[in-house]
BADRENGU-274003 format. One record per residue (C-alpha): x, y, z. Coordinates in nm, 4 decimals, decimal comma. Layout:
BEGIN
{x:X&y:Y&z:Z}
...
END
This chain:
BEGIN
{x:16,7197&y:1,8822&z:8,7335}
{x:16,4651&y:1,7357&z:8,4879}
{x:16,6151&y:1,4461&z:8,3820}
{x:16,4316&y:1,2086&z:8,0719}
{x:16,5117&y:0,8534&z:8,2312}
{x:16,3645&y:0,5871&z:8,0325}
{x:16,1232&y:0,3725&z:8,1875}
{x:15,9587&y:0,0796&z:7,9538}
{x:15,8180&y:-0,2677&z:7,9996}
{x:16,0996&y:-0,4949&z:7,8806}
{x:15,8537&y:-0,6770&z:7,6920}
{x:15,7786&y:-0,4140&z:7,4502}
{x:15,9189&y:-0,2615&z:7,1180}
{x:16,1124&y:-0,0034&z:7,3310}
{x:16,2428&y:-0,2346&z:7,5979}
{x:16,3543&y:-0,4863&z:7,3038}
{x:16,5504&y:-0,1588&z:7,1431}
{x:16,7048&y:-0,0324&z:7,4438}
{x:16,8889&y:-0,4082&z:7,5128}
{x:17,0165&y:-0,3700&z:7,1568}
{x:17,1373&y:-0,0168&z:7,2411}
{x:17,3281&y:-0,1582&z:7,5271}
{x:17,4454&y:-0,3883&z:7,3425}
{x:17,6106&y:-0,1728&z:7,0547}
{x:17,7231&y:0,0904&z:7,2339}
{x:18,0495&y:0,1401&z:7,1461}
{x:18,0972&y:-0,0340&z:6,8075}
{x:18,0223&y:0,2986&z:6,6119}
{x:18,3507&y:0,4255&z:6,7390}
{x:18,5935&y:0,1039&z:6,7459}
{x:18,6802&y:0,0879&z:6,3870}
{x:18,7895&y:0,4665&z:6,3422}
{x:18,9906&y:0,3778&z:6,6613}
{x:19,1351&y:0,0655&z:6,5680}
{x:19,3559&y:0,2172&z:6,2780}
{x:19,4857&y:0,5170&z:6,5059}
{x:19,5766&y:0,2502&z:6,8031}
{x:19,7868&y:0,0359&z:6,5111}
{x:19,9629&y:0,3338&z:6,4146}
{x:20,0955&y:0,3865&z:6,7147}
{x:20,1532&y:0,0105&z:6,7737}
{x:20,3416&y:-0,0086&z:6,5176}
{x:20,5439&y:0,2824&z:6,5733}
{x:20,6254&y:0,1904&z:6,9275}
{x:20,7293&y:-0,1642&z:6,8015}
{x:20,9857&y:-0,0321&z:6,5874}
{x:21,0992&y:0,2790&z:6,7252}
{x:21,0848&y:0,2266&z:7,1318}
{x:21,1586&y:0,4856&z:7,3788}
{x:21,1326&y:0,7546&z:7,1164}
{x:20,7702&y:0,6511&z:7,0008}
{x:20,6443&y:0,6771&z:7,3291}
{x:20,7857&y:0,9391&z:7,4480}
{x:20,6877&y:1,1222&z:7,1361}
{x:20,2913&y:0,9781&z:7,2158}
{x:20,3537&y:1,1056&z:7,5754}
{x:20,4643&y:1,4648&z:7,5266}
{x:20,1848&y:1,4790&z:7,2415}
{x:19,9005&y:1,3363&z:7,4613}
{x:20,0250&y:1,3936&z:7,7955}
{x:20,2617&y:1,5886&z:7,8954}
{x:20,5771&y:1,7526&z:7,7343}
{x:20,7913&y:1,7421&z:8,0006}
{x:20,8263&y:1,3991&z:7,9706}
{x:21,1795&y:1,2936&z:7,8376}
{x:21,4041&y:0,9431&z:7,7870}
{x:21,5514&y:1,0303&z:8,0979}
{x:21,3062&y:1,0785&z:8,3513}
{x:21,0271&y:0,8395&z:8,1741}
{x:21,0993&y:0,6120&z:8,4569}
{x:20,9476&y:0,7036&z:8,8358}
{x:21,2652&y:0,7444&z:9,0827}
{x:21,2597&y:0,6235&z:9,4506}
{x:21,2597&y:1,0033&z:9,5451}
{x:20,9330&y:1,0662&z:9,3623}
{x:20,7468&y:0,7802&z:9,4927}
{x:20,9303&y:0,9522&z:9,8874}
{x:20,7663&y:1,2405&z:9,7790}
{x:20,4390&y:1,1504&z:9,7228}
{x:20,3681&y:1,0267&z:10,0870}
{x:20,4476&y:1,4183&z:10,1525}
{x:20,1523&y:1,5274&z:9,9378}
{x:19,9075&y:1,2834&z:10,0337}
{x:19,6051&y:1,3212&z:10,3066}
{x:19,6910&y:1,1294&z:10,6173}
{x:19,3353&y:1,0016&z:10,6082}
{x:19,3818&y:0,9226&z:10,2332}
{x:19,6460&y:0,7115&z:10,3264}
{x:19,4640&y:0,4907&z:10,6319}
{x:19,2303&y:0,4260&z:10,4291}
{x:19,4520&y:0,3502&z:10,1594}
{x:19,6014&y:0,1233&z:10,3616}
{x:19,3044&y:-0,0779&z:10,5418}
{x:19,1712&y:-0,1343&z:10,1535}
{x:19,4869&y:-0,3292&z:10,0687}
{x:19,4654&y:-0,5201&z:10,3741}
{x:19,1155&y:-0,6304&z:10,2848}
{x:19,1572&y:-0,7155&z:9,9086}
{x:19,5045&y:-0,9223&z:10,0319}
{x:19,2812&y:-1,1113&z:10,2461}
{x:19,0481&y:-1,1469&z:10,0008}
{x:19,2901&y:-1,2504&z:9,7618}
{x:19,4490&y:-1,4997&z:9,9266}
{x:19,1979&y:-1,7198&z:9,9783}
{x:19,2380&y:-1,7788&z:9,5649}
{x:19,5869&y:-1,8774&z:9,5503}
{x:19,6017&y:-2,2245&z:9,4295}
{x:19,9224&y:-2,5030&z:9,4765}
{x:20,1187&y:-2,7397&z:9,3231}
{x:19,9887&y:-3,1013&z:9,3564}
{x:20,1164&y:-3,4827&z:9,3178}
{x:19,9514&y:-3,7738&z:9,3898}
{x:20,0319&y:-4,1705&z:9,2526}
{x:19,7681&y:-4,3781&z:9,0664}
{x:19,8569&y:-4,7458&z:9,0916}
{x:20,1801&y:-4,9190&z:9,0319}
{x:20,4547&y:-4,6911&z:8,9208}
{x:20,2479&y:-4,3926&z:8,8213}
{x:20,2734&y:-4,0308&z:8,9293}
{x:20,0820&y:-3,7759&z:8,8111}
{x:20,0537&y:-3,4133&z:8,8826}
{x:20,0479&y:-3,0020&z:8,8614}
{x:20,2767&y:-2,7396&z:8,8696}
{x:20,1557&y:-2,4048&z:8,9752}
{x:20,4072&y:-2,0991&z:8,9006}
{x:20,3392&y:-1,7366&z:8,8845}
{x:20,4381&y:-1,5019&z:8,5504}
{x:20,7608&y:-1,3559&z:8,6045}
{x:20,6994&y:-1,0040&z:8,4666}
{x:20,3510&y:-0,8311&z:8,4566}
{x:20,2677&y:-0,4993&z:8,3510}
{x:19,9700&y:-0,3130&z:8,4807}
{x:19,8041&y:0,0031&z:8,3320}
{x:19,6590&y:0,2667&z:8,5634}
{x:19,4307&y:0,5186&z:8,4398}
{x:19,6034&y:0,8337&z:8,5497}
{x:19,6739&y:1,2041&z:8,4838}
{x:19,3249&y:1,4445&z:8,6062}
{x:19,0805&y:1,0939&z:8,6552}
{x:19,3822&y:0,8862&z:8,8847}
{x:19,2346&y:0,6003&z:9,0389}
{x:19,4578&y:0,4585&z:9,3259}
{x:19,2178&y:0,2003&z:9,4125}
{x:19,2891&y:0,0321&z:9,0765}
{x:19,6110&y:0,0225&z:9,1564}
{x:19,5869&y:-0,2104&z:9,4542}
{x:19,3332&y:-0,4317&z:9,2822}
{x:19,6122&y:-0,4987&z:8,9999}
{x:19,9113&y:-0,5280&z:9,2377}
{x:19,8012&y:-0,7128&z:9,5138}
{x:19,6965&y:-1,0200&z:9,3626}
{x:19,9448&y:-1,0299&z:9,1365}
{x:20,1857&y:-1,0079&z:9,4449}
{x:19,9529&y:-1,2456&z:9,6269}
{x:20,0301&y:-1,5072&z:9,3579}
{x:20,3824&y:-1,4074&z:9,3384}
{x:20,4747&y:-1,2664&z:9,0548}
{x:20,8596&y:-1,1296&z:9,0529}
{x:20,8394&y:-0,8070&z:8,8650}
{x:20,5078&y:-0,5461&z:8,8259}
{x:20,5673&y:-0,3008&z:8,6304}
{x:20,3223&y:-0,0264&z:8,6118}
{x:20,2504&y:0,2681&z:8,2984}
{x:20,0482&y:0,5347&z:8,3734}
{x:19,9666&y:0,8750&z:8,2480}
{x:20,1613&y:1,2006&z:8,3929}
{x:19,9851&y:1,4928&z:8,4479}
{x:20,0613&y:1,7989&z:8,2436}
{x:20,3694&y:1,9038&z:8,4817}
{x:20,5453&y:1,5675&z:8,3867}
{x:20,4726&y:1,4170&z:8,7262}
{x:20,2363&y:1,1101&z:8,8363}
{x:19,9606&y:1,1675&z:9,0758}
{x:20,0817&y:1,1327&z:9,4018}
{x:19,8075&y:0,9192&z:9,5026}
{x:19,9180&y:0,6700&z:9,2240}
{x:20,2558&y:0,6252&z:9,3544}
{x:20,1794&y:0,6200&z:9,7147}
{x:19,9200&y:0,3307&z:9,6163}
{x:20,1723&y:0,1398&z:9,3876}
{x:20,4379&y:0,1524&z:9,6537}
{x:20,1978&y:0,0032&z:9,9161}
{x:20,0752&y:-0,2748&z:9,6623}
{x:20,4708&y:-0,3570&z:9,5792}
{x:20,4849&y:-0,2563&z:9,2526}
{x:20,8391&y:-0,2372&z:9,1471}
{x:20,8884&y:-0,0081&z:8,8226}
{x:20,6536&y:0,3178&z:8,7414}
{x:20,6755&y:0,4348&z:8,3728}
{x:20,5293&y:0,7966&z:8,2976}
{x:20,3415&y:0,6956&z:7,9953}
{x:19,9726&y:0,5865&z:7,9114}
{x:19,7556&y:0,5465&z:7,6362}
{x:19,7945&y:0,2873&z:7,3414}
{x:20,1454&y:0,3424&z:7,3115}
{x:20,2124&y:0,2580&z:7,6937}
{x:20,0226&y:-0,0775&z:7,6016}
{x:20,2761&y:-0,1144&z:7,2954}
{x:20,5462&y:-0,0317&z:7,5375}
{x:20,4635&y:-0,3445&z:7,7807}
{x:20,3817&y:-0,5524&z:7,5033}
{x:20,7044&y:-0,5593&z:7,2723}
{x:20,9585&y:-0,3488&z:7,5128}
{x:21,1536&y:-0,0457&z:7,4648}
{x:21,5178&y:0,0412&z:7,5484}
{x:21,3582&y:0,1630&z:7,9028}
{x:21,0384&y:-0,0393&z:7,9211}
{x:21,0726&y:-0,4309&z:7,9950}
{x:20,8577&y:-0,7014&z:7,7889}
{x:20,6080&y:-0,8439&z:8,0321}
{x:20,4574&y:-1,1621&z:8,0102}
{x:20,1054&y:-1,0140&z:8,1033}
{x:19,8929&y:-0,6799&z:8,0650}
{x:19,6189&y:-0,6093&z:8,3088}
{x:19,3774&y:-0,3016&z:8,3823}
{x:19,1109&y:-0,1359&z:8,2614}
{x:19,1710&y:0,2056&z:7,9996}
{x:18,9594&y:0,3941&z:7,7453}
{x:18,8762&y:0,2948&z:7,4686}
{x:19,2350&y:0,3630&z:7,2563}
{x:19,4111&y:0,0813&z:7,5822}
{x:19,0859&y:-0,0944&z:7,5342}
{x:19,1624&y:-0,1557&z:7,1142}
{x:19,5373&y:-0,1405&z:7,1681}
{x:19,5221&y:-0,4492&z:7,4425}
{x:19,3241&y:-0,6541&z:7,1966}
{x:19,5492&y:-0,6008&z:6,9024}
{x:19,8468&y:-0,6768&z:7,1377}
{x:19,6846&y:-1,0364&z:7,2511}
{x:19,9383&y:-1,2938&z:7,1027}
{x:20,2822&y:-1,1002&z:7,1406}
{x:20,1619&y:-1,1141&z:7,5547}
{x:19,8462&y:-1,2639&z:7,7374}
{x:19,5743&y:-0,9731&z:7,8732}
{x:19,3234&y:-0,9770&z:8,1444}
{x:19,0468&y:-0,8758&z:7,9536}
{x:18,8564&y:-0,6139&z:7,7074}
{x:18,7481&y:-0,3801&z:7,9436}
{x:18,4304&y:-0,1531&z:7,8226}
{x:18,2108&y:0,1129&z:7,9498}
{x:18,1478&y:0,1037&z:8,3234}
{x:17,7895&y:-0,0564&z:8,4021}
{x:17,5489&y:-0,1405&z:8,7114}
{x:17,1855&y:-0,3206&z:8,7011}
{x:17,0001&y:-0,3357&z:9,0044}
{x:16,7344&y:-0,5812&z:9,0764}
{x:16,4540&y:-0,4571&z:9,3038}
{x:16,1494&y:-0,5186&z:9,4978}
{x:15,9005&y:-0,2549&z:9,6858}
{x:16,1075&y:-0,2782&z:9,9821}
{x:16,3614&y:-0,1133&z:9,8535}
{x:16,4859&y:0,2022&z:9,8897}
{x:16,4471&y:0,4559&z:9,6067}
{x:16,7190&y:0,7108&z:9,7812}
{x:16,9879&y:0,4081&z:9,7660}
{x:16,9029&y:0,3081&z:9,4225}
{x:16,9405&y:0,5956&z:9,2266}
{x:17,2709&y:0,6769&z:9,4279}
{x:17,3953&y:0,3743&z:9,2928}
{x:17,2726&y:0,3831&z:8,9404}
{x:17,4527&y:0,7296&z:8,9340}
{x:17,7558&y:0,5851&z:9,1010}
{x:17,8371&y:0,3891&z:8,7453}
{x:17,6752&y:0,6987&z:8,5809}
{x:17,9585&y:0,9259&z:8,6862}
{x:18,2479&y:0,7175&z:8,5153}
{x:18,1392&y:0,7644&z:8,1470}
{x:17,8635&y:0,9040&z:7,9243}
{x:17,8641&y:0,5695&z:7,7907}
{x:17,7922&y:0,4198&z:8,1211}
{x:17,4983&y:0,1744&z:8,1644}
{x:17,2827&y:0,2132&z:8,4590}
{x:16,9847&y:-0,0262&z:8,4818}
{x:16,7312&y:-0,0945&z:8,7648}
{x:16,5053&y:-0,4039&z:8,6880}
{x:16,1739&y:-0,4170&z:8,9317}
{x:15,8207&y:-0,5333&z:8,8888}
{x:15,7131&y:-0,2372&z:9,0738}
{x:15,6080&y:0,0657&z:8,9093}
{x:15,5643&y:0,3035&z:9,1606}
{x:15,9222&y:0,2388&z:9,2881}
{x:16,0470&y:0,3099&z:8,9580}
{x:15,8563&y:0,6374&z:8,9746}
{x:16,0195&y:0,7336&z:9,3039}
{x:16,3696&y:0,6677&z:9,1659}
{x:16,3825&y:0,9187&z:8,9245}
{x:16,2462&y:1,1538&z:9,1251}
{x:16,5582&y:1,0752&z:9,3623}
{x:16,7802&y:1,0931&z:9,0713}
{x:16,6639&y:1,4675&z:8,9710}
{x:16,6822&y:1,5215&z:9,3553}
{x:17,0305&y:1,3944&z:9,3802}
{x:17,2280&y:1,5001&z:9,1104}
{x:17,2176&y:1,8342&z:9,0861}
{x:17,4686&y:1,8529&z:9,4537}
{x:17,6970&y:1,6018&z:9,2404}
{x:18,0179&y:1,7172&z:9,0286}
{x:17,9664&y:1,5162&z:8,7506}
{x:17,6523&y:1,5883&z:8,7118}
{x:17,6664&y:1,6836&z:8,3245}
{x:17,8054&y:1,3008&z:8,2599}
{x:17,5651&y:1,1478&z:8,4857}
{x:17,2818&y:1,3015&z:8,3212}
{x:17,3822&y:1,2330&z:7,9750}
{x:17,4775&y:0,8549&z:8,0657}
{x:17,1262&y:0,8138&z:8,2396}
{x:16,9355&y:0,9565&z:7,9564}
{x:17,1400&y:0,8041&z:7,6584}
{x:17,2198&y:0,4338&z:7,8049}
{x:17,0170&y:0,4055&z:8,1740}
{x:16,6791&y:0,2723&z:8,1918}
{x:16,4117&y:0,1822&z:8,4414}
{x:16,2992&y:-0,2094&z:8,3147}
{x:15,9551&y:-0,3442&z:8,4241}
{x:15,8909&y:-0,7008&z:8,4746}
{x:15,6265&y:-0,9237&z:8,5949}
{x:15,8370&y:-1,0873&z:8,9076}
{x:16,1581&y:-1,0660&z:9,0746}
{x:16,2248&y:-1,4395&z:8,8833}
{x:16,1651&y:-1,2564&z:8,5460}
{x:16,4419&y:-0,9961&z:8,6331}
{x:16,6827&y:-1,2394&z:8,7399}
{x:16,6685&y:-1,3873&z:8,4229}
{x:16,6827&y:-1,0408&z:8,2021}
{x:17,0034&y:-0,9711&z:8,4411}
{x:17,1447&y:-1,2977&z:8,3501}
{x:17,0949&y:-1,1928&z:7,9552}
{x:17,2570&y:-0,8836&z:7,9872}
{x:17,5523&y:-0,9975&z:8,2400}
{x:17,6365&y:-0,6921&z:8,3901}
{x:17,9591&y:-0,5863&z:8,5445}
{x:17,8173&y:-0,5097&z:8,8519}
{x:17,5122&y:-0,6454&z:8,9932}
{x:17,3277&y:-0,5265&z:9,3231}
{x:17,0434&y:-0,7259&z:9,4770}
{x:16,8253&y:-0,5103&z:9,6451}
{x:16,5637&y:-0,7317&z:9,7748}
{x:16,4226&y:-0,8479&z:10,1237}
{x:16,6255&y:-1,1400&z:10,1624}
{x:16,9179&y:-1,1344&z:9,8807}
{x:17,0329&y:-1,4789&z:9,9834}
{x:16,7190&y:-1,6818&z:9,8342}
{x:16,8385&y:-1,5328&z:9,4760}
{x:17,1836&y:-1,5763&z:9,4748}
{x:17,1786&y:-1,9400&z:9,3490}
{x:17,0006&y:-1,8160&z:9,0434}
{x:17,2658&y:-1,5804&z:8,9605}
{x:17,4476&y:-1,7093&z:8,6383}
{x:17,6290&y:-1,4045&z:8,5135}
{x:17,7378&y:-1,1037&z:8,6497}
{x:18,1078&y:-0,9974&z:8,6927}
{x:18,0561&y:-0,8701&z:9,0802}
{x:17,7039&y:-0,9589&z:9,2846}
{x:17,6099&y:-0,6754&z:9,6080}
{x:17,3967&y:-0,8520&z:9,8813}
{x:17,1522&y:-0,6106&z:10,0155}
{x:17,0705&y:-0,2922&z:10,0966}
{x:17,3948&y:-0,1950&z:10,2795}
{x:17,6425&y:-0,3462&z:10,0233}
{x:17,6573&y:-0,0820&z:9,7715}
{x:17,8638&y:-0,1308&z:9,4609}
{x:18,1063&y:0,1774&z:9,5757}
{x:18,2011&y:-0,0752&z:9,8700}
{x:18,3133&y:-0,3133&z:9,6293}
{x:18,5383&y:-0,0629&z:9,4688}
{x:18,7305&y:0,0288&z:9,7287}
{x:18,7566&y:-0,1381&z:10,0339}
{x:18,5592&y:-0,5024&z:10,0947}
{x:18,8576&y:-0,7131&z:9,9284}
{x:18,7212&y:-0,8297&z:9,5951}
{x:18,8447&y:-0,7387&z:9,3025}
{x:18,7003&y:-0,4379&z:9,1093}
{x:18,8248&y:-0,5184&z:8,7417}
{x:18,5493&y:-0,6497&z:8,5927}
{x:18,4468&y:-0,8188&z:8,2526}
{x:18,1908&y:-0,5702&z:8,0939}
{x:17,9453&y:-0,5658&z:7,8009}
{x:17,8362&y:-0,8698&z:7,8730}
{x:18,1701&y:-1,1145&z:7,9037}
{x:18,0565&y:-1,2072&z:8,2524}
{x:17,9246&y:-1,4670&z:8,0386}
{x:18,2425&y:-1,6021&z:8,0330}
{x:18,5131&y:-1,3964&z:8,1761}
{x:18,5851&y:-1,3886&z:8,5915}
{x:18,6718&y:-1,0692&z:8,7926}
{x:19,0628&y:-1,0284&z:8,7702}
{x:19,2097&y:-1,2552&z:9,0423}
{x:19,5724&y:-1,4338&z:9,1664}
{x:19,4365&y:-1,7229&z:8,8482}
{x:19,5261&y:-1,4561&z:8,6363}
{x:19,8874&y:-1,4431&z:8,7700}
{x:19,9907&y:-1,8053&z:8,7410}
{x:20,0223&y:-2,0620&z:8,4824}
{x:20,0020&y:-2,4255&z:8,5229}
{x:20,2516&y:-2,6949&z:8,3793}
{x:20,1157&y:-3,0961&z:8,4413}
{x:20,4089&y:-3,3465&z:8,5027}
{x:20,3570&y:-3,7470&z:8,4547}
{x:20,6126&y:-4,0437&z:8,5186}
{x:20,5697&y:-4,3613&z:8,4581}
{x:20,7918&y:-4,6878&z:8,5435}
{x:20,9168&y:-4,8869&z:8,2849}
{x:20,6096&y:-5,1817&z:8,4261}
{x:20,3204&y:-4,9343&z:8,4043}
{x:20,4068&y:-4,7943&z:7,9992}
{x:20,4670&y:-5,1435&z:7,8910}
{x:20,1102&y:-5,2217&z:8,0549}
{x:19,9256&y:-5,0140&z:7,8080}
{x:20,1636&y:-4,9655&z:7,5790}
{x:19,9963&y:-5,1483&z:7,2681}
{x:19,6590&y:-4,9276&z:7,3169}
{x:19,8378&y:-4,6122&z:7,3016}
{x:20,0153&y:-4,7522&z:6,9560}
{x:19,6641&y:-4,8581&z:6,8593}
{x:19,5418&y:-4,4798&z:6,9155}
{x:19,8250&y:-4,3382&z:6,7567}
{x:19,8082&y:-4,6045&z:6,4162}
{x:19,4251&y:-4,4845&z:6,3784}
{x:19,5600&y:-4,0962&z:6,3831}
{x:19,7978&y:-4,2166&z:6,1147}
{x:20,0952&y:-4,0674&z:6,3736}
{x:20,3563&y:-4,3359&z:6,3385}
{x:20,6244&y:-4,1795&z:6,4949}
{x:20,4185&y:-4,1606&z:6,7910}
{x:20,3273&y:-4,4717&z:6,7558}
{x:20,6946&y:-4,6027&z:6,6954}
{x:20,8013&y:-4,3544&z:7,0632}
{x:20,6119&y:-4,6319&z:7,2185}
{x:20,7141&y:-4,9434&z:6,9999}
{x:21,1137&y:-4,8830&z:7,0954}
{x:21,0069&y:-4,9026&z:7,4473}
{x:20,8424&y:-5,2437&z:7,4531}
{x:21,0843&y:-5,4490&z:7,2370}
END
């Protein structure tokens, strides 16, 4: 298949135009989606299960009712008989690796004494109820179940509520159900889209109101999460998938092409970028893309994604490539260079970093252990991958003895009075009399 993959000097006008293109690739549809999503959320907030079922019937399955909205234990048990043994074994191994990685992120409550009669500390508590959105239906991602639920379990969340779109027959994809059971999800509902986000945010007769909603979805889900933020917390606003590969002359063009397509198959809006100073490598990668894409099921999506939002950017050096990558702040960053660890310290902005030829992006998506729920659209400049930290909250605590308070009382009074808050000052003065 012939591919019109752009190869451009990043300093040229076409290179600058491309960077602007990927920065704004979602803006054209967001205003229209906002209106639709707000109407759905308002309906769910006002009418609960009735609205939730109505939209589920409209968008996903007419077989879902108020009575069968919640997945039963029998349905979960039946799912085990419908999945392949090899898939189940792989899923369990992935779960072990994900738990191992996230156990290292746990934080502990701490307390210190600071001088006579002063105790300071921080209490770390898990959130009580968390909602997880998992894409379902024909595009079911059991790996996303593990990546969202296991960190919550490691953090100590008591109640994990999962929503996922049903298939046309009203059932949940069995791979999703089995993954949820392995990951420790407590309750599952047959609902997806903006309506399920609203149900989690506001609560319905069946769906409990949660403290936080996590998990990736399409643009309707992303906008819904954005609109309910404040009623609940959210992890991040997920955009289209991204991969950026930095390569030197020693990189394997067949590996690079395969990895670029691994993200391009997600979505026609996905961006797959190679940055290199080697123009010969760039041409070889295009050749490999054309050779490999014909054998892939989602070749039409891949072709559209690569031609519309993919690019090979030519720089003068690896140093310049890394500086550009830090500007883009990609979701996935692969360092396909001879000594990737030499450059690791120079990477400032990336959701997840893959080092060397044998650490491809799908390794992180499925098996290695680091989380694959990652910041997109340049938000890796200030967001992190989903982690145990997303499922905890921290409360500071302090204790002063009478002597310790009296020793600094006048200074507190001075600060309070300077700010014009005499009631604050009085709170200290009454203890100093």
